[in-house]
PASEBA-1860 file (N, C-alpha, C; in nm, 3 decimals):
! residues 126
1> MAPVSIGI> -6.018/6.654/20.420/-5.983/6.569/20.310/-5.877/6.642/20.226 ~ -5.765/6.577/20.205/-5.654/6.637/20.132/-5.656/6.596/19.984 ~ -5.597/6.679/19.897/-5.589/6.638/19.757/-5.510/6.508/19.741 ~ -5.394/6.499/19.807/-5.314/6.377/19.807/-5.299/6.335/19.952 ~ -5.337/6.212/19.982/-5.334/6.164/20.119/-5.259/6.032/20.127 ~ -5.167/6.025/20.224/-5.089/5.903/20.247/-5.104/5.867/20.394 ~ -5.144/5.743/20.422/-5.157/5.703/20.561/-5.224/5.568/20.573 ~ -5.240/5.525/20.697/-5.303/5.396/20.723/-5.444/5.396/20.665
9> ISCGIITI> -5.522/5.497/20.700/-5.655/5.518/20.642/-5.651/5.656/20.579 ~ -5.662/5.662/20.447/-5.647/5.790/20.380/-5.767/5.820/20.291 ~ -5.806/5.948/20.291/-5.916/5.996/20.207/-5.868/6.119/20.132 ~ -5.900/6.129/20.005/-5.859/6.244/19.926/-5.887/6.221/19.780 ~ -5.828/6.304/19.696/-5.845/6.288/19.552/-5.758/6.171/19.505 ~ -5.633/6.168/19.553/-5.541/6.057/19.528/-5.494/6.007/19.662 ~ -5.507/5.877/19.688/-5.467/5.823/19.817/-5.373/5.705/19.802 ~ -5.288/5.691/19.902/-5.200/5.575/19.913/-5.201/5.537/20.060
17> GGVGVSVI> -5.241/5.414/20.090/-5.242/5.375/20.229/-5.291/5.234/20.249 ~ -5.306/5.198/20.374/-5.360/5.067/20.406/-5.501/5.054/20.350 ~ -5.581/5.156/20.377/-5.715/5.166/20.320/-5.723/5.303/20.253 ~ -5.746/5.305/20.122/-5.754/5.430/20.049/-5.893/5.451/19.991 ~ -5.952/5.568/20.019/-6.085/5.602/19.968/-6.071/5.733/19.891 ~ -6.092/5.728/19.759/-6.072/5.850/19.680/-6.118/5.833/19.537 ~ -6.089/5.934/19.457/-6.115/5.926/19.313/-6.018/5.824/19.253 ~ -5.889/5.839/19.283/-5.787/5.743/19.242/-5.731/5.684/19.371
25> GTGTVAFG> -5.778/5.565/19.407/-5.740/5.504/19.533/-5.641/5.391/19.516 ~ -5.535/5.395/19.593/-5.441/5.284/19.596/-5.419/5.245/19.741 ~ -5.397/5.119/19.763/-5.372/5.073/19.898/-5.395/4.924/19.908 ~ -5.375/4.872/20.028/-5.403/4.731/20.049/-5.548/4.704/20.014 ~ -5.637/4.789/20.065/-5.778/4.787/20.027/-5.808/4.924/19.968 ~ -5.851/4.928/19.844/-5.871/5.055/19.775/-6.016/5.070/19.731 ~ -6.070/5.190/19.755/-6.205/5.226/19.710/-6.193/5.354/19.628 ~ -6.257/5.359/19.510/-6.253/5.480/19.431/-6.305/5.458/19.291
33> LLAFGASA> -6.312/5.567/19.214/-6.352/5.551/19.074/-6.251/5.461/19.003 ~ -6.125/5.487/19.026/-6.016/5.405/18.974/-5.942/5.350/19.096 ~ -5.955/5.220/19.122/-5.901/5.161/19.244/-5.793/5.058/19.214 ~ -5.677/5.073/19.280/-5.565/4.980/19.266/-5.530/4.928/19.405 ~ -5.521/4.796/19.422/-5.480/4.743/19.552/-5.478/4.593/19.555 ~ -5.451/4.538/19.673/-5.461/4.394/19.690/-5.607/4.354/19.672 ~ -5.695/4.434/19.730/-5.840/4.423/19.708/-5.888/4.561/19.665 ~ -5.969/4.566/19.562/-6.012/4.695/19.509/-6.160/4.695/19.477
41> VGYQAFAS> -6.225/4.807/19.507/-6.367/4.825/19.476/-6.380/4.963/19.411 ~ -6.437/4.967/19.290/-6.452/5.095/19.223/-6.522/5.084/19.091 ~ -6.529/5.196/19.021/-6.587/5.196/18.887/-6.502/5.106/18.798 ~ -6.371/5.126/18.803/-6.276/5.033/18.743/-6.182/4.989/18.855 ~ -6.173/4.858/18.877/-6.095/4.805/18.988/-5.985/4.713/18.937 ~ -5.864/4.735/18.988/-5.748/4.655/18.950/-5.683/4.605/19.078 ~ -5.671/4.472/19.093/-5.622/4.418/19.219/-5.539/4.292/19.198 ~ -5.461/4.259/19.300/-5.385/4.134/19.293/-5.468/4.017/19.345
49> LSAVGWQS> -5.556/4.041/19.443/-5.636/3.932/19.501/-5.781/3.932/19.457 ~ -5.852/4.041/19.480/-5.994/4.045/19.445/-6.033/4.186/19.402 ~ -6.114/4.193/19.297/-6.159/4.322/19.245/-6.309/4.318/19.219 ~ -6.376/4.425/19.261/-6.518/4.442/19.232/-6.532/4.578/19.165 ~ -6.579/4.576/19.041/-6.591/4.700/18.966/-6.729/4.718/18.909 ~ -6.771/4.843/18.894/-6.900/4.871/18.831/-6.889/4.842/18.681 ~ -6.788/4.899/18.615/-6.769/4.875/18.473/-6.678/4.755/18.449 ~ -6.559/4.755/18.512/-6.464/4.647/18.487/-6.381/4.615/18.610
57> AISGGISM> -6.330/4.493/18.613/-6.246/4.447/18.723/-6.139/4.354/18.668 ~ -6.016/4.374/18.713/-5.905/4.287/18.676/-5.834/4.247/18.804 ~ -5.811/4.117/18.820/-5.735/4.072/18.937/-5.671/3.937/18.909 ~ -5.582/3.899/18.998/-5.520/3.769/18.989/-5.607/3.661/19.051 ~ -5.711/3.702/19.122/-5.801/3.608/19.187/-5.943/3.624/19.139 ~ -6.030/3.672/19.228/-6.172/3.688/19.196/-6.198/3.827/19.140 ~ -6.265/3.834/19.026/-6.303/3.961/18.964/-6.452/3.960/18.936 ~ -6.521/4.064/18.981/-6.665/4.077/18.955/-6.694/4.217/18.905
65> AREAAIGA> -6.776/4.225/18.799/-6.815/4.355/18.744/-6.942/4.339/18.663 ~ -7.005/4.450/18.630/-7.125/4.445/18.546/-7.090/4.412/18.403 ~ -6.985/4.476/18.350/-6.953/4.463/18.208/-6.840/4.366/18.177 ~ -6.723/4.385/18.239/-6.605/4.307/18.200/-6.523/4.268/18.321 ~ -6.480/4.142/18.324/-6.396/4.094/18.433/-6.286/4.004/18.376 ~ -6.166/4.023/18.428/-6.053/3.939/18.391/-5.988/3.891/18.520 ~ -5.979/3.760/18.535/-5.919/3.704/18.655/-5.931/3.554/18.658 ~ -5.873/3.492/18.762/-5.881/3.347/18.776/-6.027/3.302/18.785
73> LAIAKHEN> -6.107/3.377/18.860/-6.251/3.353/18.868/-6.318/3.485/18.831 ~ -6.377/3.492/18.712/-6.435/3.616/18.662/-6.587/3.602/18.650 ~ -6.657/3.708/18.696/-6.802/3.709/18.690/-6.844/3.843/18.629 ~ -6.897/3.841/18.507/-6.942/3.962/18.437/-7.010/3.922/18.307 ~ -7.062/4.021/18.234/-7.118/3.993/18.102/-7.009/3.938/18.010 ~ -6.891/3.997/18.017/-6.777/3.953/17.935/-6.666/3.910/18.029 ~ -6.629/3.783/18.022/-6.530/3.727/18.115/-6.410/3.673/18.039 ~ -6.292/3.721/18.076/-6.165/3.668/18.025/-6.160/3.652/17.873
81> NKIAADIA> -6.206/3.754/17.800/-6.199/3.749/17.654/-6.155/3.884/17.599 ~ -6.146/3.894/17.468/-6.098/4.017/17.403/-6.191/4.135/17.433 ~ -6.320/4.112/17.434/-6.416/4.219/17.464/-6.393/4.270/17.606 ~ -6.372/4.178/17.699/-6.345/4.218/17.838/-6.216/4.299/17.845 ~ -6.113/4.256/17.774/-5.986/4.329/17.774/-6.002/4.469/17.716 ~ -6.084/4.482/17.611/-6.108/4.614/17.551/-6.186/4.704/17.646 ~ -6.289/4.651/17.709/-6.369/4.731/17.803/-6.284/4.773/17.923 ~ -6.205/4.681/17.974/-6.122/4.710/18.091/-5.997/4.789/18.056
89> RLSEFQWL> -5.976/4.809/17.926/-5.858/4.881/17.878/-5.730/4.816/17.932 ~ -5.719/4.686/17.911/-5.609/4.608/17.964/-5.474/4.659/17.917 ~ -5.463/4.698/17.791/-5.334/4.746/17.741/-5.294/4.876/17.812 ~ -5.390/4.965/17.838/-5.362/5.088/17.912/-5.325/5.055/18.056 ~ -5.393/4.958/18.115/-5.364/4.920/18.253/-5.221/4.868/18.266 ~ -5.177/4.787/18.172/-5.041/4.733/18.179/-4.939/4.845/18.174 ~ -4.962/4.947/18.094/-4.872/5.062/18.088/-4.883/5.145/18.215 ~ -5.006/5.168/18.259/-5.031/5.252/18.375/-4.984/5.188/18.505
97> STWVLLAI> -4.995/5.056/18.516/-4.961/4.990/18.642/-4.815/5.012/18.679 ~ -4.726/5.018/18.583/-4.585/5.045/18.611/-4.569/5.181/18.675 ~ -4.637/5.281/18.622/-4.626/5.417/18.676/-4.693/5.429/18.812 ~ -4.805/5.359/18.830/-4.872/5.362/18.961/-4.782/5.300/19.067 ~ -4.721/5.186/19.036/-4.630/5.123/19.132/-4.510/5.211/19.162 ~ -4.456/5.280/19.062/-4.345/5.372/19.084/-4.388/5.488/19.174 ~ -4.507/5.543/19.149/-4.557/5.652/19.232/-4.577/5.607/19.376 ~ -4.630/5.488/19.395/-4.649/5.436/19.530/-4.514/5.423/19.600
105> AILVIVPA> -4.416/5.368/19.529/-4.284/5.351/19.588/-4.224/5.486/19.628 ~ -4.234/5.584/19.540/-4.177/5.715/19.570/-4.252/5.782/19.685 ~ -4.384/5.780/19.681/-4.463/5.850/19.782/-4.465/5.782/19.917 ~ -4.427/5.655/19.924/-4.424/5.584/20.052/-4.282/5.566/20.102 ~ -4.193/5.520/20.018/-4.057/5.488/20.061/-3.974/5.613/20.089 ~ -3.981/5.713/20.003/-3.901/5.835/20.022/-3.937/5.905/20.154 ~ -4.065/5.928/20.185/-4.096/5.988/20.316/-4.052/5.899/20.434 ~ -4.059/5.767/20.419/-4.016/5.678/20.527/-3.866/5.692/20.552
113> IWHARAVT> -3.788/5.701/20.447/-3.643/5.720/20.461/-3.614/5.856/20.525 ~ -3.684/5.959/20.478/-3.666/6.093/20.534/-3.699/6.094/20.684 ~ -3.808/6.029/20.720/-3.848/6.024/20.861/-3.745/5.946/20.944 ~ -3.696/5.835/20.892/-3.597/5.755/20.965/-3.470/5.836/20.990 ~ -3.426/5.913/20.892/-3.307/5.998/20.909/-3.332/6.106/21.012 ~ -3.451/6.167/21.010/-3.482/6.272/21.107/-3.486/6.215/21.249 ~ -3.540/6.097/21.265/-3.545/6.035/21.398/-3.404/6.000/21.445 ~ -3.321/5.948/21.355/-3.182/5.915/21.390/-3.107/6.039/21.434
121> QRMKAD> -3.124/6.150/21.364/-3.057/6.275/21.401/-3.104/6.324/21.538 ~ -3.234/6.315/21.565/-3.286/6.356/21.696/-3.231/6.268/21.808 ~ -3.218/6.138/21.780/-3.166/6.046/21.882/-3.018/6.074/21.910 ~ -2.942/6.111/21.806/-2.800/6.145/21.827/-2.785/6.275/21.906 ~ -2.878/6.369/21.884/-2.873/6.498/21.955/-2.902/6.480/22.103 ~ -2.979/6.380/22.140/-3.013/6.357/22.281/-2.904/6.283/22.346
END
């Protein structure tokens, strides 16, 4: 298990991948204390499609949590209200989401470009 892991299935402290399992997990499907993805499961889960969180969940679709949920379909003690936004720290999430998306772009796109250039150079050498 690496501190930072990038891959199709990644495990570590911080992960970026198709499926990420970690403390801070990002990916298409993310699992972790703090989970960001299309689908996310964690203590606090932030997703575009569906989120399941122990404390809070925010998504554009289905959100389920014990305490606070914000989404098109929200299931929790506090649903789509100011209390839910405070518990889920919505204002912090809006600030943080920009940086998370930037980090994902840098950690995924930059290595992909580097790899493509290395492969092109090897193909020219042959």
